[in-house]
C-alpha positions in Angstrom: 0.1 50.3 3.5 -2.4 47.7 3.3 -6.1 49.1 3.8 -9.1 47.0 6.7 -10.4 46.0 4.2 -7.2 44.5 2.7 -6.3 42.7 5.7 -10.4 41.1 6.0 -9.5 39.9 3.1 -6.5 38.2 3.5 -8.3 36.5 7.1 -11.2 35.3 4.7 -8.6 33.6 2.2 -6.4 32.1 5.1 -9.7 31.2 7.0 -11.0 29.4 4.2 -7.2 27.4 3.1 -8.3 26.4 7.1 -11.4 24.9 5.9 -10.9 23.5 3.0 -11.6 25.6 0.8 -9.0 26.5 -2.5 -8.9 29.9 -3.6 -7.2 31.6 -6.5 -4.6 32.7 -5.0 -3.5 34.9 -8.3 -7.5 36.7 -7.6 -7.1 36.8 -3.7 -4.0 37.6 -3.0 -2.9 41.9 -2.5 -0.3 42.8 -5.4 1.7 45.6 -5.6 1.8 47.5 -8.7 4.2 51.0 -9.3 3.7 51.8 -5.4 -0.1 51.1 -5.1 -2.0 47.7 -4.1 -4.2 46.1 -6.7 -6.6 44.0 -5.1 -8.8 41.6 -7.3 -11.8 39.7 -6.9 -11.9 36.0 -4.8 -13.2 32.5 -5.4 -13.7 29.6 -3.7 -14.5 25.9 -4.2 -15.2 23.7 -1.4 -14.9 20.1 -1.3 -16.2 19.6 1.9 -19.6 19.9 0.7 -19.2 17.6 -2.8 -20.1 14.4 -2.1 -16.7 11.7 -2.3 -14.7 14.0 -1.0 -13.4 13.3 2.3 -10.7 15.3 4.5 -8.1 13.0 2.9 -8.0 14.5 -0.7 -4.7 14.4 -2.1 -3.5 15.2 -5.5 -2.0 12.5 -7.4 1.9 12.5 -7.6 3.8 11.9 -10.8 6.9 10.4 -10.9 10.4 9.8 -12.7 11.4 7.3 -14.3 14.2 5.8 -12.9 15.8 3.7 -15.7 16.6 1.5 -12.6 17.6 -2.4 -13.8 18.6 -4.2 -10.3 17.2 -3.8 -7.2 19.0 -1.7 -4.3 18.3 -3.9 -1.5 18.2 -8.0 -2.3 14.3 -9.5 -1.5 15.0 -10.7 2.2 14.3 -14.7 1.7 15.0 -15.6 5.6 12.6 -12.9 7.2 10.0 -14.1 4.9 10.5 -17.3 5.4 9.9 -16.9 9.2 7.0 -14.3 8.6 5.2 -17.5 6.5 6.4 -20.6 9.0 5.3 -17.5 12.4 1.9 -17.4 11.1 1.0 -20.7 9.9 1.7 -21.9 13.1 -0.8 -19.2 14.6 -3.7 -19.5 12.6 -3.3 -24.0 12.2 -1.5 -24.9 15.3 -5.2 -26.6 16.8 -7.0 -26.3 13.6 -8.3 -29.8 12.2 -9.1 -30.2 8.6 -12.6 -28.9 6.9 -12.6 -28.3 3.8 -14.3 -25.0 3.4 -13.0 -23.7 6.6 -9.5 -24.7 5.0 -10.3 -23.4 1.4 -11.6 -20.1 3.6 -7.9 -20.4 5.8 -6.1 -20.5 2.8 -7.3 -17.0 1.6 -7.0 -15.4 4.9 -3.7 -16.7 5.8 -2.5 -15.7 2.2 -3.3 -12.5 2.7 -2.6 -12.1 6.4 1.3 -13.1 5.1 1.1 -10.7 2.5 0.1 -7.9 4.6 3.3 -9.0 7.0 5.3 -9.3 3.9 4.6 -5.7 2.6 5.4 -4.1 6.2 9.3 -5.1 5.4 8.8 -2.7 3.0 11.0 -3.8 -0.1 10.9 -1.8 -2.6 10.3 -2.3 -5.4 8.9 -6.0 -5.6 6.0 -7.2 -6.6 4.7 -9.7 -3.4 2.7 -12.9 -4.7 1.7 -15.2 -2.1 0.2 -18.4 -2.7 -0.8 -20.7 0.4 -2.4 -24.7 0.1 -4.2 -26.7 3.1 -4.8 -30.1 2.4 -6.1 -33.3 4.8 -3.3 -35.6 6.1 -4.1 -39.1 5.3 -1.2 -41.0 3.7 -0.7 -39.6 0.4 2.0 -37.5 -1.8 1.4 -34.1 -3.4 4.3 -32.2 -5.0 3.4 -28.3 -5.5 5.3 -26.8 -8.2 5.3 -23.5 -10.2 6.7 -21.8 -13.1 6.6 -18.0 -14.3 9.2 -16.1 -16.4 11.7 -13.9 -14.5 15.4 -12.4 -14.0 16.8 -15.1 -11.3 19.1 -12.7 -10.8 17.0 -9.8 -8.8 13.8 -12.5 -8.5 13.7 -15.0 -5.8 11.1 -16.8 -3.8 10.6 -18.5 -0.4 8.7 -21.4 1.4 7.9 -23.1 4.5 5.8 -25.9 5.3 3.3 -26.3 8.7 2.1 -30.0 9.3 0.1 -30.9 12.6 -1.6 -33.8 13.3 -4.4 -33.4 11.1 -3.2 -31.5 8.2 -0.4 -29.7 6.7 -0.2 -26.8 4.7 2.6 -25.0 2.3 2.7 -21.1 1.7 5.0 -19.5 -0.9 6.0 -15.7 -1.4 7.3 -14.7 -4.4 9.2 -11.8 -5.0 9.3 -10.4 -8.4 11.2 -6.9 -8.8 9.1 -4.1 -10.8 11.6 -2.5 -12.9 
């Protein structure tokens, strides 16, 4: 039978765990040996008082290699193309071409498109997003890119947008990460 002291110690250990402290379980819990309880000393380490530690502290998880060489789910080309089209129409519909604004808008659109594509949670694909914005003035422009990739699993999706003052080309590359 546990004594009042052992019950109090167990209650204190549970309370410390609730408050964000870690106790050494081997020394704080009572263990039964040959019909009698043996109680060790209890030590605690609190992460709440140390700078740089917040309530979302987690131990990093290490995963085993899966050696999966091809994707289970293909890159959703049409969904990504619709995302690019929707974002560019929403942000650029009434915009005029101004070099400084369009430089910043290009970065913003790229980040927004990348975030929306990541919401699709396509497993094991690295997402690369590029947005080009230019002034409509009767000129031609060709956008090309080169990289080393696996034609069986890597792909891209692109969409273009035009209004009276500017054009935009958005491209998202999905590169399978083995």
